[in-house]
N, C-alpha and C positions, 0 to 999 in steps of 0.2 A: 907507683901505681897511678895510671891515668884516670881521667874522669870517667871514662866508659867502664873500666873494670871496677872502679869504686862504686858505681851505681848498681852494677850487677852483683849484689851481695847475697843472692839467694843460694842456699846450700842444699844440694840434693842429698836426701837421706835414704833413699830406697825407692821402691816402686809400690804403688797401691792401685788396684783396679778400680775404675770408676764405678763398677757395679758392686763394690764391696759394701755399700750402704744401701739397704733395701727398706723402703718405706711404702705404705699404701699410696698408690698414685692413680690418677685418672688417665688410663692408657687409651690406646687407639680403639679398643673394643667398646669403650664407654663414650667415645667422642660424639657419635651421632645421637646417642640416647640423651646424653647430658647437654648436648648443644654447645660444647666448648672445644677449643683446639687442644690437641695433644702436644704440649710443649716439653714433655718430660724427656730426660736424657742429658747427654753431655754435649756441650757446644763450645766452639773456639772462634775468637775473632783474629787474634795473632797480629795486632798492630800497635804501634807506639808513635805518637799518642793514639787515643782510641776514638775520640769524638769526631764524627764526620760532619762538616759544615752543611747547611741546607742549600738547596738549589738557589733559593733567593730569600731575602729577609735577614733579620738579625741572627747571628750565629756565634759560636764559641770563639774565645781567644785562640789564635793560631800562632805558629812559630815564625818569627821574622828570619831566623837562621835556617837556610835551606841547604840540603846536600848538593854537592857539586856534580854528582853523577846523574841524578834523576830529578832534582828539584824538590824532593820530598822534605818533610820536617827533619831537621838535623838534631838527632837525639843527643849528640855530644854538646850542643849549645841550645839550652832551653830559654829562648828570648821571646817572651810573649809580646804580641802586638798591643802595646798599651794605648794605641790610637783607636782601637776598636770602640765604636760609639756605644756599645752596651755598657761600658764601664763608667761608673761615677768617678769624679776626679780623684777621690782618695783611693779607690780601688785601682785606678790606672797608675797611681804612684807606686802602689805595692807591686804591681806587675812589672813596672819599669825598673824598680830597685832589684827585683829578683833577676831580671834579664841582664842588668849590669854586672851582677855577681857572676852569672854564667859566662859572660863575655870575658871576665877576668880569669876564667878557668876554675872558679869555685863551684862546687856542687852544693847548692843550698839545700837545707833539710826539708823533707816532705814526709807525709805519712808513710810512703812506701819505703824510703831509704832509712827511716828511723823506726820502722817496725811498730808503728802506731795504727790503731783502727782507722779505716779509710771511710770518709763520708761519701754517700752518693752525690754526684756521679763519679767522684774519684775512684770509688770502689770498683768500677768497671775497668780499671787499669789491668786487673787480673785477666789474663788472656783466655782462660777457660772457665766455664760455669756449668754446674749440674743443676737442672731444674727438677724438683720433686713436687708434684702436684697432689694435694690431698683435698678432701671435701671442704675443709674449713680454712685451709692455708696453703700457700706456696712457699717452699723453702728453697733458697738459692745457696749452693755450696760453691765457694771460690777456690781455685786450685793453688793459691799461694797463701801461706800464713793462716790457713784454716778459718778464714772468716766465713760466718754464716749469717744470712739475712732471712728474716721471716716476714711474710706478707699475710696479714689476716684478711680472709675473704668475706665479702658481704658484711663488713663491719664499718663502724664510724670512728673517727678520731675522738678520743676523750675530750671532754670540755676543757680540761687543763692537761696539756701534754707535758710529760716529764721528758726533757731533752735527753737524747741518747746518741751513741756513736753513729748508728745507722738511721736514726729517726724512727718515727711511728709510721709504718707503711700499711695501708689498707688497699684492697683491690677488689675488682669484680670483672666478670666476663661480659663483654659487649659484643655479641655475635662471635666473630672469629678472633676477637682481640682481648687480651688481658690488659686491663687498665690498672695502673698502680699509682697511688697518690701518697706522697711522703712529706711530712712536716716534722718539726721538733728535732732537727739535726743539730747536735751540739756545736755551738760556735765559740763557747768559752773554753777553748782548748788550744794547745800548741798545734801548729801546722793546719790551721783552719783554711783549707784551700780545696778547690774543686777540680783542679787539673795540675799538670806537671809544670805549668808556668807560674804557679803560686797565686792564681786568681782567687781572691778572698770571697768570703760570704759572711752573712750575719744570721742571727736567730730567725730572720724572716724568710730564709730559704725554703722554697716550695718546689718540689720536683714531681712532675707527672710523666709516667712512662706508658707507652702503648706497644705491647708485644704482639707480633704476628708471625705466622708461618707463611712464607711466600715463595713463589717460583723465581728463577733467575731473572726473568724479564721484569718482574715487579721491583727487584732491588738493583737493577742494572745501573741506575743513576747513582744510588748510594755507593755501590762498589767502585764506580768510576771516580766519584769525588773522593772516596776514601783512599784509592790508589794514588791519586794526585797529591793528597795532603799528607798521608801518614806512612811511616816506614814499616815494612813487614820484615822483622828479623829472620823469620823462617822463609819457606818457599813461597812463591807467588800463589795466588788463588788457583786451585786446580781447575783448568778449563773443562775437564771431563766430570766435574762434580755434578751429579744428577739429582741429589736429594733436595729437600726443602731447605730454605734459608730461614733463620730466625732473626727478624729485624726488631729493634727497639727504637722508637722515636721519643726523644726527650723534649719536654717543654719546661724551662727553668725560669723562675722568677724570684727576685729578692730585691725589694724596693730599697733595702739598706745598702746594696752594693751595685745594683744594675739600674740603668735608665729605663729598661724595657724588658719584657719577657723575651726569651730567645730560644731557638730550637737547635737540635743536633740529632744525629742518629748513629746507630752502631749495628753491624751485620755479623751474625755468627753462622758458622757451618757446623754440621755434626762432626764430633770428634771421636773417631774409632779407637784412638790410642789410649794406653794406660796413662794415668797421671803419675808424675814423679812426686813423691812426698817431699815437700820443701818446708824449710823454716827460715824466718827472717833473722839474720845474725847481726847483732849490733857491732858497730865499728868503734872500739874503744880509743883508737888513735885520733879519731875525728878528722874531718876534711872540710870544715866550715868554721866560721868564726864564733858561733854561738855554742860555747862549751857546756852550757847548762842544759842544752836541749835534748841530748840523746840518751846515753847509757845510764840506767839506774845504778846508784851506788849506795852501799851500806856503811854507815859510820861506825857501827859496832858489829862484831862477828855474829853470825847466825847460830853458831854452835861452838 
């Protein structure tokens, strides 16, 4: 089994319609009255990796290994650029070590291939998302592994945040933009990384997102940079797509791992297709050196 097939360990179990979950939402009929954008529905970005570098300024770690056919990130070799100036020396060493494993043909463990909860912004590796807008919260459903993220609206972080897998997320509407602020993302865990290159983080990780509905012209630069950087396993972006795009811009800071705050973006299109119900299947044979990292085992029978 090659590295590519080992990494794709998602198992289709059937089909479930995206509309099968119905919750009260702020729809188009309420948009003007409430003064907020209608982000509800199902959206897909379809890229690996997923973060789009900014036009200028500090940006995410990118892949040194490039595809021979189009120069995009080579998903078969995840060799993060450890020379990126955003990385503190210890974080650069972590990225470098992961890249060396990948160059040897080893698929190092990550939250995705080990079926663990994924911290933001790693969480956005899931290619599709369903946004459910309610009066007091926004719920994000991700199309793989049934991960659910809840954002409390018009609330504040508690004085003492209890760390959790997705962190404590609070949000508010700023004109046509949903702003989400997340802290308290667990760092005392295995596979504490924010991207496919193993870029680490600490308990100081702070993620701010700005979600907007935009026309093609407004996201043209993001799409061009994304096409240059990231691989699209499916079809290219439909040139005849006429609907709105959903763009999220990230600002990420962590003084324990990064020298400076940095930015990235991600662009979604409306997804009219049904979602395949999928589950993350552990690989008991292992394909990396850390034999203690993956599959749970019971020393005594359950029955």
